[in-house]
N, C-alpha and C positions, 0 to 999 in steps of 0.2 A: 738135615741139621742146619744147612745153610740158610734155608728159607725161614726156619724158626728164629735164626739169629737176625735176619733183616727185619722181620716184623717186631722182634723184641727191641731192636734198636731204634725204630722209628717211634715207639712209645704210644702210637695211636693206631686204631684199627681203620683200615681202608674198606669202605663199603664198595660193592660191586658198581662198575661204571654204568651198567644197565638199570641200576635202581631196583634190583629184584629183592634187596633186603639181606642178601648174604654177604659175607666179607670177600673182598677181592685180594688178588695177590699180584705184586709188581711183576713177577715172572710171567704171568698170563695176562699181561697188559691190564691189570686191575680189574679183571673179570673174575667172577666165582668159577668154580669148576664146571657147573651146568651151563653157564652162559659161554664159557670158553669152548666147551664141546660143541654147542651149537654154532659158534663162530667158526670153528674148524670145519664143521659140516657144510656151512654156507659157502666157505672158501672152496672146498673140494667140489661142490656142485658148480661153482662158477668156472673152475678150472675144466671140468668135464664138458660144460657147455661150450667153452672156447675151443676145446679140442674137437668137438663135434662140428663146430663151425668151420674150423680149419680143414677138417677132412672133407666137407662139402665144398669148400673153395678148391682143394686139390682135385676133387672128382670132376668139377666144372672145367678146370683148367686142362685136365687130361681130355675131356670131350672136345674142347676147343682146339687142342693140338691135333687130335685125330682129324677133325674137320679140315684144319689147314693142310695136313699131310694129303688128304684126298684132293685138295684144290691144287696142290703142288704136282700131283700126278697128272692132272689134266693138261697143263702145258706140254709135257713130254709127249702125250698122245697127239697133240696138235702137230708137233714136229714130224711125227710118223705120218700124219694124215696129209702133210704137204709133200710127201714123197709119192711119186707116181707109181703105177704098176710095175713099170720096167726099171724102177730104181732111180730115175732122174727126178730132180726137184722141180717143183713148179716155178716159173719165172713170171715176173710182171711183163706186160707188153712193152715192146721197145718204145722209147721216148723219142719220137720223131715229129718233126714240124708237120702240121696237117696240110700245109700248102705245097712245100717243096720236098717233103720227106727226108729232110736233113736231120741227122741224129743230133739231138740237143743234150741228151743226158741230164745232168744236174742243173744246166744253165737254161733249161727250157722255161718259157713264160707261160703260165696258165692264164687263160683269158676268162671273161665273165661267161662266155658261151660254153665253158667247160672243156675246151680243146687246148692242146699245147702247141706253141709256135716258137720258132727261132727268133734271133735278135732282129732279123729284117722284117718279119711278119708279125711282130708282137702287137703292133697298134691295130685297133679295130678297122681303120680306114685301109690298111695294107691287106688284110686277109678276107674282107668281105667281098 
């Protein structure tokens, strides 16, 4: 009843926007019934395609997360590998001067020859 009043009030007939020859209705975006059904069908297909694309993205994201979890497990394994058979951890060799065997710790100087020296023997003229 309401649609009939709207079309009667306008006084003129609206043709379908798709130019199919039938009369359109303002309630259906000025489309005829057939064109409006086609329009709804196309929209539903687009929605289904976007849902399928989203599901593919989710599956890909899950695969990437699983790979990252496998990579995170590997560093833990490396920690266990650094522990010796008797339970002691592996240590780096002592940092000592190659000339006087003085412990240098963090203050040692690495030379171009690849060895570590104390502050007295750090120059190449002193340790050659």
